[in-house]
Kinemage of the C-alpha trace (Angstrom):
@kinemage 1
@onewidth
@group {chain A} dominant
@subgroup {mainchain}
@vectorlist {calphas} color= white
{ca met a 1} P -0.168 -0.184 -0.147
{ca ala a 2} L 1.689 3.243 -1.262
{ca leu a 3} L 1.720 5.921 1.302
{ca pro a 4} L -0.229 9.254 -0.215
{ca leu a 5} L 2.830 11.805 0.097
{ca ala a 6} L 1.226 14.865 -1.292
{ca pro a 7} L -1.181 15.927 0.884
{ca ile a 8} L 1.424 15.386 3.757
{ca ala a 9} L 3.595 17.649 1.817
{ca val a 10} L 1.043 20.550 1.581
{ca met a 11} L 1.125 20.907 5.182
{ca ala a 12} L 4.676 20.662 5.566
{ca ala a 13} L 4.996 23.569 3.392
{ca lys a 14} L 2.182 25.114 5.103
{ca tyr a 15} L 3.285 24.746 8.296
{ca gly a 16} L 6.886 25.667 7.588
{ca ala a 17} L 5.901 28.464 5.674
{ca val a 18} L 4.266 29.703 9.030
{ca ala a 19} L 7.298 28.656 10.793
{ca leu a 20} L 9.120 30.728 8.569
{ca val a 21} L 7.365 33.799 9.126
{ca gly a 22} L 7.506 33.561 12.406
{ca tyr a 23} L 11.381 33.360 12.854
{ca ala a 24} L 11.403 36.116 10.454
{ca ala a 25} L 8.795 37.950 12.354
{ca ala a 26} L 11.326 37.561 15.945
{ca arg a 27} L 14.715 38.458 14.006
{ca gln a 28} L 13.229 41.394 13.516
{ca ile a 29} L 12.231 42.437 16.687
{ca gln a 30} L 15.114 44.939 18.670
{ca pro a 31} L 16.060 43.796 22.390
{ca gly a 32} L 13.812 46.405 24.500
{ca arg a 33} L 14.896 47.907 27.399
{ca thr a 34} L 12.818 48.521 31.160
{ca asp a 35} L 12.693 52.641 31.948
{ca gln a 36} L 11.643 53.095 36.036
{ca gln a 37} L 10.503 56.034 35.211
{ca val a 38} L 7.659 55.177 32.830
{ca glu a 39} L 7.209 51.882 35.069
{ca glu a 40} L 6.543 54.696 37.571
{ca ala a 41} L 3.781 56.457 35.312
{ca phe a 42} L 1.868 53.707 33.921
{ca asp a 43} L 1.283 52.959 38.131
{ca glu a 44} L -0.100 56.866 38.553
{ca val a 45} L -2.169 55.972 35.387
{ca pro a 46} L -5.475 55.938 37.098
{ca glu a 47} L -8.183 53.610 36.037
{ca gly a 48} L -10.553 54.022 32.957
{ca val a 49} L -10.356 55.569 29.882
{ca ser a 50} L -9.305 59.737 29.769
{ca ala a 51} L -7.772 61.823 26.944
{ca his a 52} L -6.670 65.972 26.992
{ca arg a 53} L -5.563 68.840 24.712
{ca pro a 54} L -3.023 71.236 26.197
{ca arg a 55} L -3.487 74.281 25.488
{ca asp a 56} L -0.262 75.233 25.476
{ca arg a 57} L 0.801 72.527 22.443
{ca glu a 58} L -0.470 70.920 19.359
{ca gln a 59} L -1.224 67.378 20.650
{ca val a 60} L -3.936 64.726 22.418
{ca asn a 61} L -2.799 62.706 24.993
{ca gly a 62} L -4.739 59.840 26.495
{ca ala a 63} L -4.309 57.113 28.725
{ca val a 64} L -6.391 54.195 29.627
{ca arg a 65} L -5.959 51.776 32.224
{ca phe a 66} L -7.552 48.349 33.463
{ca arg a 67} L -7.308 46.827 36.127
{ca arg a 68} L -8.922 42.936 37.487
{ca val a 69} L -8.551 40.581 39.741
{ca val a 70} L -10.033 37.044 38.839
{ca arg a 71} L -9.917 33.994 41.484
{ca leu a 72} L -10.892 30.445 40.737
{ca gly a 73} L -13.079 29.357 43.130
{ca leu a 74} L -14.593 31.456 46.039
{ca asn a 75} L -10.459 31.241 48.139
{ca gly a 76} L -9.265 29.847 45.251
{ca pro a 77} L -6.062 30.975 44.223
{ca gly a 78} L -6.030 34.298 41.977
{ca phe a 79} L -4.096 36.959 39.366
{ca glu a 80} L -4.146 40.235 39.018
{ca phe a 81} L -4.503 41.874 35.404
{ca asp a 82} L -3.200 45.401 35.152
{ca ala a 83} L -3.086 46.413 31.410
{ca ser a 84} L -1.693 50.256 30.818
{ca ala a 85} L -1.111 52.588 27.761
{ca leu a 86} L -0.115 55.836 26.934
{ca gly a 87} L -0.655 57.526 24.196
{ca arg a 88} L -0.231 60.733 22.104
{ca ile a 89} L -0.760 62.351 18.408
{ca arg a 90} L 1.182 65.418 17.541
{ca leu a 91} L -0.158 66.808 14.445
{ca arg a 92} L 1.846 69.922 12.869
{ca arg a 93} L 1.572 71.801 9.481
{ca ile a 94} L 4.484 72.002 7.795
Protein backbone atom coordinates (compact mmCIF):
# COMPACT_ATOMS: atom_id res chain seq x y z
CA MET A 1 0.00 0.00 0.00
CA ALA A 2 1.45 3.33 -1.07
CA LEU A 3 1.72 6.25 1.32
CA PRO A 4 -0.05 9.38 -0.01
CA LEU A 5 2.68 12.03 0.13
CA ALA A 6 0.80 14.87 -1.58
CA PRO A 7 -1.44 15.78 1.42
CA ILE A 8 1.52 15.48 3.79
CA ALA A 9 3.65 17.70 1.56
CA VAL A 10 0.92 20.38 1.44
CA MET A 11 0.63 20.40 5.25
CA ALA A 12 4.42 20.51 5.62
CA ALA A 13 4.60 23.46 3.23
CA LYS A 14 1.89 25.36 5.18
CA TYR A 15 3.53 24.78 8.56
CA GLY A 16 6.94 25.53 7.11
CA ALA A 17 5.69 28.85 5.73
CA VAL A 18 4.18 29.79 9.10
CA ALA A 19 7.43 28.85 10.86
CA LEU A 20 9.46 30.90 8.37
CA VAL A 21 7.27 33.98 8.87
CA GLY A 22 7.52 33.59 12.65
CA TYR A 23 11.29 33.24 12.47
CA ALA A 24 11.60 36.30 10.23
CA ALA A 25 9.38 38.36 12.57
CA ALA A 26 11.39 37.27 15.62
CA ARG A 27 14.62 38.36 13.92
CA GLN A 28 13.21 41.87 13.29
CA ILE A 29 12.29 42.56 16.95
CA GLN A 30 14.84 44.78 18.64
CA PRO A 31 15.77 44.12 22.28
CA GLY A 32 14.06 46.60 24.57
CA ARG A 33 14.89 48.05 27.94
CA THR A 34 12.98 48.78 31.12
CA ASP A 35 12.88 52.44 32.15
CA GLN A 36 11.92 53.00 35.79
CA GLN A 37 10.41 56.44 35.10
CA VAL A 38 8.08 54.93 32.51
CA GLU A 39 7.12 52.13 34.92
CA GLU A 40 6.23 54.72 37.56
CA ALA A 41 4.19 56.71 35.03
CA PHE A 42 2.18 53.57 34.18
CA ASP A 43 1.56 52.96 37.89
CA GLU A 44 0.18 56.49 38.32
CA VAL A 45 -2.36 56.24 35.47
CA PRO A 46 -5.90 56.21 36.93
CA GLU A 47 -8.23 53.38 36.01
CA GLY A 48 -10.47 54.07 33.03
CA VAL A 49 -10.05 56.08 29.83
CA SER A 50 -8.97 59.70 29.80
CA ALA A 51 -7.86 62.22 27.20
CA HIS A 52 -6.89 65.87 27.28
CA ARG A 53 -5.55 68.53 24.97
CA PRO A 54 -3.08 71.04 26.43
CA ARG A 55 -3.82 74.55 25.21
CA ASP A 56 -0.17 75.48 24.78
CA ARG A 57 0.63 72.52 22.47
CA GLU A 58 -0.85 71.05 19.33
CA GLN A 59 -1.31 67.55 20.67
CA VAL A 60 -3.81 65.24 22.31
CA ASN A 61 -2.74 62.99 25.18
CA GLY A 62 -4.62 59.88 26.21
CA ALA A 63 -4.36 57.22 28.88
CA VAL A 64 -6.10 53.89 29.47
CA ARG A 65 -5.87 51.56 32.46
CA PHE A 66 -7.70 48.32 33.12
CA ARG A 67 -7.20 46.47 36.42
CA ARG A 68 -9.03 43.33 37.47
CA VAL A 69 -8.48 40.51 39.97
CA VAL A 70 -9.63 37.06 38.90
CA ARG A 71 -9.99 34.21 41.40
CA LEU A 72 -10.55 30.54 40.69
CA GLY A 73 -13.28 29.59 43.18
CA LEU A 74 -14.28 31.49 46.32
CA ASN A 75 -10.97 31.23 48.16
CA GLY A 76 -8.89 29.76 45.39
CA PRO A 77 -5.76 31.10 43.76
CA GLY A 78 -6.07 34.27 41.77
CA PHE A 79 -4.18 36.70 39.63
CA GLU A 80 -4.28 40.41 38.97
CA PHE A 81 -4.58 41.70 35.42
CA ASP A 82 -3.22 45.24 34.99
CA ALA A 83 -3.00 46.80 31.51
CA SER A 84 -1.96 50.43 30.99
CA ALA A 85 -1.39 52.45 27.85
CA LEU A 86 -0.26 56.02 27.28
CA GLY A 87 -0.54 57.72 23.92
CA ARG A 88 0.13 60.99 22.21
CA ILE A 89 -1.03 62.26 18.84
CA ARG A 90 0.69 65.36 17.55
CA LEU A 91 -0.39 67.13 14.36
CA ARG A 92 1.60 70.03 12.97
CA ARG A 93 1.39 72.01 9.78
CA ILE A 94 4.67 72.23 7.91
